[in-house]
C-alpha positions in Angstrom: 0.0 0.0 0.0 1.4 3.4 -1.1 1.0 6.3 1.3 0.5 9.6 -0.5 1.8 13.0 0.6 -0.5 15.9 1.3 0.4 17.5 -2.0 -0.3 14.2 -3.8 -3.7 13.9 -2.2 -4.5 17.4 -3.2 -3.3 16.7 -6.7 -5.4 13.5 -6.9 -8.6 15.3 -5.7 -8.1 18.2 -8.2 -7.3 15.9 -11.1 -10.3 13.7 -10.4 -12.5 16.8 -10.1 -11.3 18.0 -13.4 -11.7 14.6 -15.1 -15.1 13.8 -13.7 -16.2 17.4 -14.4 -15.2 17.0 -18.1 -17.0 13.6 -18.4 -20.1 15.1 -16.8 -20.0 18.1 -19.1 -19.5 16.1 -22.3 -21.5 12.9 -21.5 -23.8 13.0 -18.5 -24.7 16.8 -18.7 -26.0 16.8 -15.1 -25.6 19.8 -12.7 -21.9 19.9 -12.1 -21.8 19.0 -8.4 -24.4 16.3 -8.7 -22.5 14.8 -11.6 -19.3 14.8 -9.6 -20.9 13.2 -6.6 -22.5 10.5 -8.7 -19.3 9.6 -10.6 -17.3 9.6 -7.4 -19.9 7.3 -5.8 -19.9 4.9 -8.8 -16.1 4.9 -8.9 -15.9 4.1 -5.2 -18.3 1.3 -5.4 -16.5 -0.1 -8.4 -13.2 -0.1 -6.6 -14.7 -1.9 -3.6 -16.2 -4.5 -6.0 -12.9 -4.8 -7.9 -11.1 -5.4 -4.6 -13.3 -8.4 -3.9 -12.3 -10.1 -7.2 -8.7 -8.8 -7.5 -7.5 -8.2 -3.9 -3.8 -8.1 -5.0 -4.2 -5.0 -7.2 -3.7 -2.7 -4.3 -5.5 0.2 -6.1 -8.4 0.3 -3.6 -6.0 0.1 -0.7 -4.1 3.1 -2.1 -7.3 5.2 -2.5 -8.6 4.2 0.9 -5.3 5.2 2.5 -5.4 8.6 0.6 -9.0 9.3 1.6 -8.4 8.0 5.1 -5.7 10.6 5.6 -8.2 13.4 5.1 -10.0 14.5 8.2 -13.4 15.2 6.6 -14.7 17.2 9.6 -11.7 19.5 9.8 -11.5 19.8 6.0 -15.1 21.0 5.7 -16.0 22.7 9.0 -12.6 24.3 9.7 -11.4 24.9 6.1 -13.7 24.8 3.1 -16.9 26.1 4.8 -15.6 29.5 5.6 -14.7 30.3 2.0 -17.8 28.7 0.5 -20.1 30.6 2.9 -18.4 33.9 2.2 -18.6 33.3 -1.6 -22.3 32.6 -1.3 -23.1 35.5 1.0 -21.1 37.9 -1.3 -23.7 37.5 -4.0 -26.8 37.8 -1.8 -28.8 41.1 -2.1 -29.1 42.3 1.5 -32.2 44.3 0.6 -34.0 41.1 -0.6 -32.7 39.4 2.5 -34.0 42.1 4.8 -37.3 42.0 3.1 -37.6 38.3 3.9 -36.1 38.5 7.3 -39.0 37.1 9.2 -39.5 33.9 7.3 -35.7 33.4 7.0 -35.2 34.1 10.7 -38.0 31.8 11.8 -37.1 28.9 9.5 -33.4 29.2 10.4 -34.1 29.1 14.2 -37.5 27.8 15.1 -37.6 25.6 12.0 -34.4 23.9 12.9 -35.6 23.2 16.4 -38.9 21.9 15.1 -37.2 19.6 12.6 -34.7 18.4 15.3 -37.4 17.2 17.6 -39.7 15.7 14.9 -36.9 13.9 13.2 -35.2 12.9 16.5 -38.5 11.6 18.1 -39.5 9.8 14.8 -36.1 8.2 14.5 -36.3 6.9 18.0 -39.6 5.3 17.3 -38.5 3.9 13.9 -35.3 2.4 15.4 -37.4 0.6 18.0 -39.7 -0.7 15.3 -36.7 -2.2 13.5 -35.5 -3.7 16.8 -32.7 -1.2 17.4 -32.2 0.2 20.9 -31.0 3.8 20.8 -31.3 6.3 23.6 -33.7 9.2 22.9 -30.9 11.8 23.2 -28.8 10.1 20.6 -31.9 10.0 18.3 -32.0 13.8 18.9 -28.4 14.0 17.8 -29.4 12.6 14.5 -32.2 15.1 14.3 -29.8 18.0 15.1 -27.2 17.1 12.5 -29.6 16.4 9.7 -32.1 19.3 10.2 -30.1 22.3 8.9 -30.1 22.6 5.1 -26.6 22.6 3.6 -25.8 26.1 2.2 -23.1 24.7 -0.2 -25.6 22.2 -1.8 -28.5 24.8 -1.8 -26.5 27.7 -3.3 -25.1 25.3 -5.9 -28.6 24.2 -6.7 -29.8 27.8 -7.1 -27.3 28.4 -9.8 -29.0 25.9 -12.0 -32.7 26.7 -11.5 -35.0 29.7 -12.0 -37.0 31.0 -9.0 -39.0 34.1 -8.2 -36.7 36.5 -6.4 -38.5 36.4 -3.1 -38.5 32.6 -3.0 -34.8 32.5 -4.0 -34.0 34.9 -1.2 -35.9 32.7 1.3 -34.2 29.4 0.4 -30.8 30.9 -0.1 -30.9 33.2 3.0 -32.2 30.4 5.2 -29.4 28.0 4.1 -26.8 30.6 4.9 -27.9 31.1 8.5 -29.5 27.8 9.6 -26.3 25.8 9.3 -24.7 28.1 11.9 -27.8 27.7 14.2 -27.8 23.9 13.4 -24.2 23.5 14.5 -24.9 25.2 17.8 -28.0 23.0 18.4 -25.9 19.9 17.4 -23.2 21.0 19.9 -25.7 21.3 22.7 -27.4 18.0 22.0 -24.1 16.1 21.8 -22.9 17.7 25.0 -26.1 16.4 26.7 -25.7 13.0 25.1 -22.1 12.5 26.3 -22.9 14.0 29.7 -20.5 17.0 29.6 -21.0 20.5 30.8 -22.6 21.9 33.9 -21.3 21.6 37.5 -22.6 18.1 38.0 -21.7 16.5 34.7 -24.9 17.5 32.9 -26.0 20.4 30.7 -28.6 22.7 32.2 -31.0 25.2 30.7 -28.6 28.1 31.6 -25.7 26.4 29.9 -27.8 25.8 26.8 -29.1 29.4 26.7 -25.6 30.8 27.3 -24.0 28.6 24.6 -26.7 29.5 22.0 -26.6 33.3 22.7 -22.8 33.5 22.9 -22.1 31.4 19.8 -24.9 32.7 17.5 -25.0 36.4 18.5 -21.3 36.5 19.2 -20.6 35.2 15.7 -22.9 37.8 14.1 -21.2 40.6 16.1 -17.7 39.4 15.1 -18.8 39.3 11.4 -20.2 42.8 11.6 -16.9 44.1 13.0 -14.6 42.3 10.5 -16.9 43.0 7.6 -16.9 46.7 8.5 -13.1 46.7 8.8 -12.8 45.0 5.4 -15.1 47.3 3.4 -13.7 50.5 5.1 -10.2 49.3 4.2 -11.3 48.7 0.6 -12.8 52.2 0.4 -9.3 53.7 0.9 -7.8 52.3 -2.3 -8.4 51.4 -5.9 -6.2 48.3 -6.3 -8.2 45.2 -7.0 -5.4 42.7 -6.3 -5.0 44.1 -2.8 -8.7 44.2 -2.2 -9.1 40.6 -3.2 -6.3 39.8 -0.8 -8.1 41.7 1.9 -11.3 39.7 1.3 -9.3 36.5 1.6 -7.6 37.6 4.8 -10.9 38.7 6.4 -12.6 35.3 5.7 -9.7 33.3 7.2 -9.2 35.7 10.1 -12.9 35.9 11.0 -13.3 32.1 11.0 -10.1 31.5 12.9 -11.0 34.1 15.6 -14.5 32.6 15.8 -13.2 29.1 16.4 -10.7 30.4 19.0 -13.4 32.3 20.9 -16.0 29.5 20.5 -18.3 31.6 18.5 -20.2 30.6 15.4 -17.8 30.7 12.5 -20.4 30.1 9.8 -22.6 33.0 11.0 -19.6 35.3 11.4 -18.4 34.8 7.8 -21.9 35.1 6.4 -22.4 38.4 8.0 -19.0 39.6 6.9 -19.7 38.5 3.3 -23.1 40.3 3.3 -21.4 43.5 4.4 -18.6 43.3 1.8 -20.9 42.2 -1.0 -23.4 44.9 -0.4 -22.1 47.9 1.6 -18.6 47.3 0.3 -19.7 47.2 -3.3 -21.6 50.5 -3.0 -19.0 52.6 -1.2 -15.7 50.8 -1.4 -15.2 49.3 -4.9 -14.8 50.5 -8.5 -16.4 48.5 -11.3 -13.0 47.0 -12.1 -12.5 45.8 -8.5 -16.1 44.4 -8.4 -15.5 42.4 -11.6 -12.2 40.9 -10.4 -13.4 40.3 -6.8 -16.6 38.5 -7.8 -14.9 36.5 -10.5 -12.2 35.4 -8.0 -14.8 34.2 -5.4 -16.9 32.5 -8.1 -13.8 30.5 -9.1 -13.1 29.7 -5.4 -16.7 28.6 -5.0 -16.6 26.3 -8.1 -13.3 24.7 -7.1 -14.1 24.0 -3.5 -17.6 22.9 -4.4 -16.2 20.4 -6.9 -13.7 19.0 -4.4 -16.3 18.8 -1.6 -18.9 16.8 -3.6 -16.2 14.6 -5.0 -15.1 13.9 -1.4 -18.6 13.0 -0.3 -18.8 10.4 -3.1 -15.3 9.0 -2.2 -15.9 8.8 1.5 -17.9 5.6 1.0 -14.4 3.9 0.5 -13.7 4.4 4.2 -17.0 4.8 6.0 -18.2 2.0 8.3 -21.6 1.6 6.6 -23.7 -1.1 8.1 -26.0 -2.6 5.4 -28.2 -4.2 8.0 -29.5 -0.7 8.8 -30.7 -0.2 5.2 -34.4 -0.2 5.7 -34.1 2.2 8.7 -32.1 4.5 6.4 -34.8 4.4 3.7 -37.5 5.1 6.3 -35.4 7.9 7.7 -35.3 9.7 4.3 -39.1 10.1 4.5 -38.9 11.1 8.1 -36.4 13.9 7.3 -38.7 15.2 4.6 -41.6 15.2 7.0 -39.4 17.2 9.5 -38.4 19.6 6.8 -42.1 20.1 5.7 -43.0 21.0 9.3 -39.9 23.3 9.7 -41.1 25.2 6.6 -44.9 25.1 6.8 -45.3 26.0 10.5 -43.4 29.4 10.3 -45.0 30.2 6.9 -48.5 29.4 8.1 -47.9 31.6 11.2 -46.5 34.5 9.1 -49.1 34.2 6.4 -51.5 36.2 8.6 -49.3 39.3 7.9 -47.2 38.4 4.9 -47.9 37.2 1.4 -46.0 34.1 0.1 -45.4 32.9 -3.4 -47.7 30.1 -4.4 -45.7 26.8 -4.1 -43.3 28.2 -1.5 -43.9 25.3 1.0 -43.3 22.4 -1.5 -40.3 24.2 -3.1 -38.7 25.1 0.2 -39.3 21.5 1.5 -37.9 19.7 -1.5 -35.2 22.2 -2.2 -33.8 22.1 1.3 -30.8 19.8 0.5 -28.5 18.2 3.0 -24.8 17.8 2.1 -21.3 17.8 3.4 -22.1 19.6 6.7 -24.3 16.7 7.9 -21.6 14.2 6.9 -18.9 16.2 8.7 -21.0 16.5 11.9 -21.8 12.8 12.1 -18.1 12.0 11.5 -17.2 14.3 14.4 -19.1 12.2 16.9 -17.1 10.3 19.5 -16.6 6.6 18.7 -19.3 4.5 20.3 -22.0 1.9 19.7 -24.4 4.4 18.1 -22.1 6.1 15.6 -22.2 3.4 12.8 -26.0 3.6 12.8 -26.1 7.4 12.6 -23.4 7.4 10.0 -25.2 4.9 7.7 -28.5 6.8 8.0 -27.0 10.2 7.5 -25.1 9.2 4.4 -28.2 7.7 2.9 -30.2 10.8 3.6 -27.5 13.1 2.1 -27.1 11.0 -1.1 -30.9 11.0 -1.6 -31.1 14.7 -0.9 -28.4 15.8 -3.3 -29.0 13.3 -6.1 -32.8 12.7 -6.1 -34.0 16.0 -4.7 -31.4 18.0 -6.6 -32.3 16.4 -9.9 -36.1 16.7 -9.4 -36.5 20.1 -7.7 -37.0 21.8 -11.1 -40.0 19.6 -11.7 -41.4 20.5 -8.3 -41.0 24.2 -9.2 -42.7 23.8 -12.6 -45.6 22.0 -11.0 -46.2 24.3 -8.0 -45.0 27.8 -8.9 -46.9 30.2 -11.1 -45.0 30.1 -14.5 -45.5 33.8 -15.0 -43.2 34.4 -12.0 -40.3 32.3 -13.4 
């Protein structure tokens, strides 16, 4: 078995992304990220089958060793995510976002909590029906890690479909913020599950409230400060290369500071990105700078998206998937959709007394709420234990269904439910 260096692993991932991207563009013609994930998944399964018949080849061992050297959680949550979220927030019109603040805010907070409890409770009952004994709090862990929609998957999807502006603002804005809230909820539930925190080895209401407020609001405040510094610095010059460098530095520094201070890094970089992409564009950038800055971040977004979805497909080479949990995984896909429907419909029905919503908003927001790399990263971050293989199998199944099936059929849902004159 050949061990690869860090540079060789990076080269392998970039080369495979380029190769699979080319094949998809010429042959499959699927949305770029979905095509990459599908081909990586097929290639991974083919390697595993090949290993059964030709165990002496060593090719599968080499790939498993290479993928095994990658810490998926750190790569996504402490590396890629900061840049992907900033790139996504940079293109969001803050006026549209402010106009939809109530539905976005409720879906990203109350909606995540509703889904967490519905999915967690349902998963606990389903597991018992299949003869699997899992403590209720660990079922809630699954609810917490699978409830937030994945901003990377959702924003990638929005590039390939046409939606009314208000509906696009809702689904995109919610995805940018609910992952930050979801990570905080996940952290709290895992702390309860493993029995840490509090003076007596348990997590109390005060601990939960403090963690939620400090992480979420602290992250937003940090993003406001660093975003303001960034666009004020950009306003003092007309040098696009330096301004692009400033944007890079702000993303990395904001996320690093947030991690060090135990604040929400995702929320911090989203807020900073919104400030730079809106306020910064209006008062701190020339047309030339805007063109180069947005082109740079679009390129960063495409490259990291490609590598991330490739990695999701390749992870099956090293994941401890238990096929005996297959039927529970299938049932959980429907359960997660039910949780998502409740997380969307309850806030919308409540707000519909005061606000007008686009026809078809609930089915589109439900079916378009994709799960992706963040859920996989969170389940991989769980401490080793008897429940992790089950949660890993079910989470991976839900993510694959979400990205591939929902991602490929959401256009059909839009065409069936949204007024065509608005498209």
